[in-house]
DRENDO-1510 file (C-alpha; in Angstrom, 1 decimal, always signed):
<recs>
REC; n; res; u; v; w
REC; 1; MET; -0.1; +0.1; +0.1 .
REC; 2; THR; +1.9; +3.5; -1.4 .
REC; 3; ILE; +1.6; +6.3; +1.5 .
REC; 4; ARG; -1.0; +8.2; -0.9 .
REC; 5; THR; -3.7; +5.4; -0.3 .
REC; 6; HIS; -2.6; +4.9; +3.3 .
REC; 7; ALA; -3.8; +8.3; +3.9 .
REC; 8; VAL; -7.0; +8.2; +2.1 .
REC; 9; TYR; -7.7; +5.4; +4.1 .
REC; 10; MET; -7.0; +6.8; +7.2 .
REC; 11; ALA; -9.2; +9.6; +6.1 .
REC; 12; LEU; -12.4; +7.5; +5.2 .
REC; 13; LEU; -12.6; +5.1; +8.4 .
REC; 14; PHE; -11.8; +9.0; +10.3 .
REC; 15; PHE; -14.7; +10.0; +8.1 .
REC; 16; PHE; -16.9; +6.7; +8.5 .
REC; 17; ALA; -16.2; +6.5; +12.7 .
REC; 18; PHE; -17.2; +10.4; +13.8 .
REC; 19; THR; -20.1; +10.8; +11.4 .
REC; 20; PRO; -23.3; +9.3; +13.5 .
REC; 21; LEU; -20.9; +11.0; +16.6 .
REC; 22; ALA; -21.8; +14.2; +14.9 .
REC; 23; ALA; -25.2; +13.9; +13.2 .
REC; 24; ALA; -26.0; +12.5; +17.0 .
REC; 25; ALA; -24.9; +15.9; +18.3 .
REC; 26; THR; -26.4; +17.8; +15.7 .
REC; 27; GLU; -30.1; +15.9; +16.5 .
REC; 28; THR; -33.1; +18.3; +17.1 .
REC; 29; PRO; -34.5; +17.8; +20.7 .
REC; 30; ALA; -38.1; +17.2; +20.9 .
REC; 31; THR; -40.7; +19.4; +22.2 .
REC; 32; ILE; -43.6; +20.9; +22.9 .
REC; 33; GLU; -44.3; +24.1; +22.3 .
REC; 34; VAL; -47.3; +25.9; +23.6 .
REC; 35; ILE; -49.2; +29.2; +24.4 .
REC; 36; GLY; -50.0; +30.2; +28.2 .
REC; 37; LYS; -52.6; +32.5; +28.6 .
REC; 38; GLY; -53.5; +34.5; +31.8 .
REC; 39; ALA; -55.7; +37.5; +32.9 .
REC; 40; VAL; -56.3; +39.3; +36.4 .
REC; 41; SER; -59.2; +41.4; +37.0 .
REC; 42; ALA; -58.9; +45.2; +39.2 .
REC; 43; ARG; -61.4; +47.8; +39.9 .
REC; 44; PRO; -59.4; +50.9; +38.2 .
REC; 45; ASP; -58.7; +53.7; +40.3 .
REC; 46; GLN; -58.0; +56.5; +37.7 .
REC; 47; ALA; -60.0; +57.4; +34.7 .
REC; 48; VAL; -59.4; +59.9; +31.4 .
REC; 49; LEU; -62.2; +62.1; +30.5 .
REC; 50; THR; -62.2; +64.3; +27.4 .
REC; 51; PHE; -64.8; +67.5; +26.7 .
REC; 52; ALA; -64.6; +69.4; +23.7 .
REC; 53; ILE; -65.9; +73.0; +22.9 .
REC; 54; GLU; -67.1; +73.6; +19.6 .
REC; 55; THR; -68.3; +77.2; +18.5 .
REC; 56; SER; -68.5; +78.8; +14.7 .
REC; 57; ALA; -68.4; +82.0; +13.5 .
REC; 58; ALA; -68.9; +84.3; +9.9 .
REC; 59; SER; -65.0; +84.9; +10.6 .
REC; 60; ALA; -62.2; +82.7; +12.0 .
REC; 61; ASN; -61.5; +85.6; +14.8 .
REC; 62; ASP; -65.0; +85.8; +16.5 .
REC; 63; ALA; -64.8; +81.5; +15.8 .
REC; 64; ILE; -61.6; +81.4; +17.8 .
REC; 65; ARG; -62.2; +84.1; +20.7 .
REC; 66; GLN; -65.7; +83.0; +21.3 .
REC; 67; ASN; -64.1; +79.4; +21.8 .
REC; 68; ALA; -61.6; +80.7; +23.3 .
REC; 69; ALA; -64.3; +82.4; +26.3 .
REC; 70; LEU; -66.2; +79.0; +26.5 .
REC; 71; SER; -62.9; +76.8; +27.0 .
REC; 72; ASP; -61.5; +79.0; +29.5 .
REC; 73; LYS; -65.3; +78.5; +31.4 .
REC; 74; LEU; -64.5; +74.8; +31.3 .
REC; 75; ILE; -60.9; +74.6; +32.1 .
REC; 76; THR; -62.0; +77.0; +35.2 .
REC; 77; MET; -65.1; +75.0; +36.5 .
REC; 78; LEU; -63.5; +71.7; +36.0 .
REC; 79; LYS; -60.6; +72.3; +38.4 .
REC; 80; GLN; -62.9; +73.3; +41.1 .
REC; 81; LYS; -63.8; +69.9; +41.2 .
REC; 82; MET; -60.7; +68.6; +40.6 .
REC; 83; GLU; -58.2; +67.3; +43.6 .
REC; 84; LYS; -54.5; +68.1; +43.9 .
REC; 85; ASP; -53.6; +64.4; +41.7 .
REC; 86; ASP; -55.9; +65.3; +39.6 .
REC; 87; ARG; -54.6; +67.1; +35.7 .
REC; 88; ILE; -56.1; +68.8; +33.4 .
REC; 89; ALA; -54.6; +70.3; +29.6 .
REC; 90; THR; -55.5; +71.4; +25.9 .
REC; 91; THR; -54.8; +68.3; +24.1 .
REC; 92; GLN; -56.4; +69.8; +20.2 .
REC; 93; PHE; -56.8; +73.0; +19.1 .
REC; 94; GLN; -58.6; +73.1; +15.5 .
REC; 95; LEU; -59.8; +75.8; +12.9 .
REC; 96; ASN; -61.6; +74.1; +9.8 .
REC; 97; PRO; -63.5; +76.6; +7.6 .
REC; 98; VAL; -66.3; +75.4; +6.5 .
REC; 99; TYR; -67.9; +75.8; +2.4 .
REC; 100; ASP; -71.7; +76.2; +1.4 .
REC; 101; GLN; -72.3; +73.1; -1.0 .
REC; 102; LYS; -73.6; +75.7; -3.6 .
REC; 103; MET; -70.5; +78.4; -3.0 .
REC; 104; ARG; -66.8; +76.3; -2.4 .
REC; 105; ILE; -64.8; +79.7; -3.7 .
REC; 106; ALA; -64.4; +80.9; -0.2 .
REC; 107; PRO; -66.2; +79.7; +3.2 .
REC; 108; SER; -69.2; +80.7; +4.3 .
REC; 109; SER; -68.0; +80.2; +8.1 .
REC; 110; PHE; -65.3; +78.7; +10.7 .
REC; 111; ARG; -65.4; +76.3; +13.3 .
REC; 112; VAL; -63.2; +76.0; +16.1 .
REC; 113; ARG; -63.0; +72.8; +18.4 .
REC; 114; ASN; -60.9; +72.7; +21.2 .
REC; 115; SER; -60.1; +69.8; +23.4 .
REC; 116; VAL; -59.2; +68.9; +26.7 .
REC; 117; ARG; -58.0; +66.2; +28.3 .
REC; 118; LEU; -58.6; +65.4; +32.1 .
REC; 119; GLU; -56.7; +62.8; +34.4 .
REC; 120; THR; -58.7; +62.3; +37.8 .
REC; 121; ASN; -58.4; +59.5; +40.5 .
REC; 122; GLN; -62.1; +60.3; +41.3 .
REC; 123; VAL; -63.6; +57.6; +39.6 .
REC; 124; ASP; -66.6; +57.3; +42.0 .
REC; 125; ASP; -67.1; +61.2; +41.5 .
REC; 126; LEU; -67.0; +61.3; +37.5 .
REC; 127; GLY; -70.3; +62.3; +36.8 .
REC; 128; LYS; -69.9; +65.6; +38.6 .
REC; 129; PHE; -67.1; +65.9; +35.6 .
REC; 130; ILE; -69.7; +65.3; +33.0 .
REC; 131; ASP; -72.1; +67.3; +34.1 .
REC; 132; THR; -70.2; +70.1; +35.3 .
REC; 133; ALA; -69.2; +70.0; +31.6 .
REC; 134; ALA; -72.0; +70.3; +30.4 .
REC; 135; GLN; -72.9; +73.4; +32.6 .
REC; 136; ALA; -69.7; +75.2; +31.2 .
REC; 137; GLY; -71.1; +74.4; +27.7 .
REC; 138; SER; -69.0; +71.5; +26.1 .
REC; 139; GLY; -70.9; +70.3; +23.8 .
REC; 140; ARG; -69.1; +66.8; +23.6 .
REC; 141; ILE; -68.0; +64.6; +25.7 .
REC; 142; GLY; -65.7; +62.4; +24.2 .
REC; 143; GLN; -63.7; +59.3; +25.3 .
REC; 144; LEU; -64.4; +57.6; +29.1 .
REC; 145; ARG; -61.5; +55.2; +29.7 .
REC; 146; PHE; -60.1; +53.3; +33.4 .
REC; 147; SER; -57.1; +52.7; +33.9 .
REC; 148; HIS; -54.9; +51.1; +37.3 .
REC; 149; SER; -52.0; +52.9; +38.8 .
REC; 150; ASN; -50.6; +49.6; +39.8 .
REC; 151; ASN; -50.9; +48.3; +36.6 .
REC; 152; ASP; -47.1; +47.1; +36.1 .
REC; 153; GLU; -47.7; +44.6; +38.9 .
REC; 154; LEU; -51.0; +43.4; +37.8 .
REC; 155; ALA; -49.2; +42.8; +34.0 .
REC; 156; ARG; -46.5; +40.6; +35.7 .
REC; 157; LYS; -48.8; +38.6; +37.8 .
REC; 158; ALA; -51.1; +38.0; +34.8 .
REC; 159; ALA; -47.4; +36.9; +33.0 .
REC; 160; ALA; -46.8; +34.4; +35.9 .
REC; 161; LEU; -50.7; +33.1; +35.0 .
REC; 162; ALA; -50.0; +32.7; +31.4 .
REC; 163; VAL; -46.2; +30.6; +32.3 .
REC; 164; GLU; -48.7; +28.1; +34.6 .
REC; 165; ASP; -51.3; +27.8; +32.1 .
REC; 166; ALA; -48.8; +27.4; +29.2 .
REC; 167; ARG; -46.8; +24.4; +31.8 .
REC; 168; ARG; -50.7; +22.7; +32.5 .
REC; 169; THR; -51.4; +22.8; +28.9 .
REC; 170; ALA; -47.8; +21.1; +27.7 .
REC; 171; GLU; -48.0; +18.7; +30.3 .
REC; 172; ALA; -51.6; +17.4; +29.2 .
REC; 173; LEU; -49.9; +17.2; +26.5 .
REC; 174; ALA; -47.0; +15.0; +27.0 .
REC; 175; ARG; -49.8; +12.7; +29.1 .
REC; 176; ALA; -51.7; +12.0; +25.5 .
REC; 177; ALA; -48.7; +11.4; +23.3 .
REC; 178; GLY; -46.9; +9.1; +25.8 .
REC; 179; VAL; -43.8; +11.3; +26.9 .
REC; 180; LYS; -43.2; +13.4; +29.8 .
REC; 181; ILE; -41.6; +16.8; +29.9 .
REC; 182; THR; -37.7; +17.0; +31.2 .
REC; 183; ARG; -37.6; +21.3; +31.6 .
REC; 184; LEU; -38.2; +24.3; +30.4 .
REC; 185; HIS; -36.4; +25.0; +27.0 .
REC; 186; ARG; -37.5; +28.7; +25.9 .
REC; 187; ILE; -40.4; +31.7; +26.8 .
REC; 188; HIS; -41.3; +34.3; +24.8 .
REC; 189; TYR; -43.2; +37.2; +25.8 .
REC; 190; THR; -43.8; +40.5; +24.7 .
REC; 191; ASP; -45.7; +42.8; +27.2 .
REC; 192; SER; -47.2; +45.3; +24.7 .
REC; 193; ARG; -50.9; +45.4; +26.0 .
REC; 194; GLY; -51.7; +47.1; +28.8 .
REC; 195; PRO; -55.4; +46.7; +30.1 .
REC; 196; GLY; -58.1; +47.5; +27.0 .
REC; 197; PRO; -59.6; +50.2; +27.4 .
REC; 198; MET; -62.8; +50.0; +29.7 .
REC; 199; ARG; -65.6; +52.7; +28.4 .
REC; 200; ALA; -68.0; +53.8; +31.0 .
REC; 201; GLU; -72.3; +53.7; +30.6 .
REC; 202; MET; -73.6; +57.1; +30.8 .
REC; 203; ALA; -77.2; +57.8; +31.1 .
REC; 204; MET; -78.2; +61.6; +31.0 .
REC; 205; THR; -80.6; +62.2; +33.7 .
REC; 206; THR; -81.4; +65.9; +35.4 .
REC; 207; GLY; -79.3; +65.3; +38.6 .
REC; 208; ALA; -75.4; +63.6; +38.7 .
REC; 209; THR; -75.2; +61.6; +36.0 .
REC; 210; PRO; -74.3; +58.0; +37.2 .
REC; 211; ILE; -70.8; +56.5; +36.1 .
REC; 212; GLU; -71.2; +52.8; +36.4 .
REC; 213; VAL; -67.3; +51.7; +37.1 .
REC; 214; GLY; -66.9; +47.9; +36.2 .
REC; 215; GLN; -63.9; +45.3; +36.2 .
REC; 216; LEU; -60.7; +46.2; +34.5 .
REC; 217; ILE; -59.2; +42.9; +32.9 .
REC; 218; ILE; -55.5; +42.6; +31.9 .
REC; 219; GLU; -54.4; +40.2; +30.0 .
REC; 220; ARG; -51.3; +38.3; +28.7 .
REC; 221; GLN; -49.5; +36.1; +26.6 .
REC; 222; ILE; -46.6; +33.8; +26.3 .
REC; 223; THR; -44.9; +31.3; +24.1 .
REC; 224; ALA; -43.2; +28.4; +25.9 .
REC; 225; VAL; -41.0; +25.4; +24.8 .
REC; 226; PHE; -40.8; +22.5; +26.9 .
REC; 227; MET; -38.1; +19.6; +26.4 .
REC; 228; ILE; -39.8; +16.2; +26.2 .
REC; 229; GLU; -38.5; +12.5; +26.2 .
</recs>
């Protein structure tokens, strides 16, 4: 046997001897991938309300002047009902020309809209803000949304419940398949969802507007991969 032939023989022997080991080392492990969901509920302790003042006039200056007077009245009256931790701010100001359907060369009037956002912890007394805004001349009461000051902690609890749900699902699947879970391999979690906006039902009455405060539902979802054998 020549030296060259011997070298080729040894190379082939080395290849066939170690190829099964390499294949075994790179073999994909058996896993179960499941989705887990968790949810917690809590009574909200914060609320956001939006009010709007709309005015129209033949000139832009008159529309702005009238709106400024009513908006100042609205903010002043709302502040009288606010507590120290409540916050109020103007969030949007719009001036739009209004055209007659038959004559669109020049605007026939101008419309101004001023939006005010109120954040309050007085979730049990929201009716007084709504009634005050109506008395101040606010013709539009827009969004009413509830939230919770401890939302981050509630979200973590929901995420932990999602992990427990994923493990229960994985264990049930493993039993059905005749295998068993050995360990948790991977968790994917993205905290991108806050509590779903919860709107209140409002009923306009001659007295204080009643607001029924329900429960916030904070939901989280995870994807978990478990090793099995």
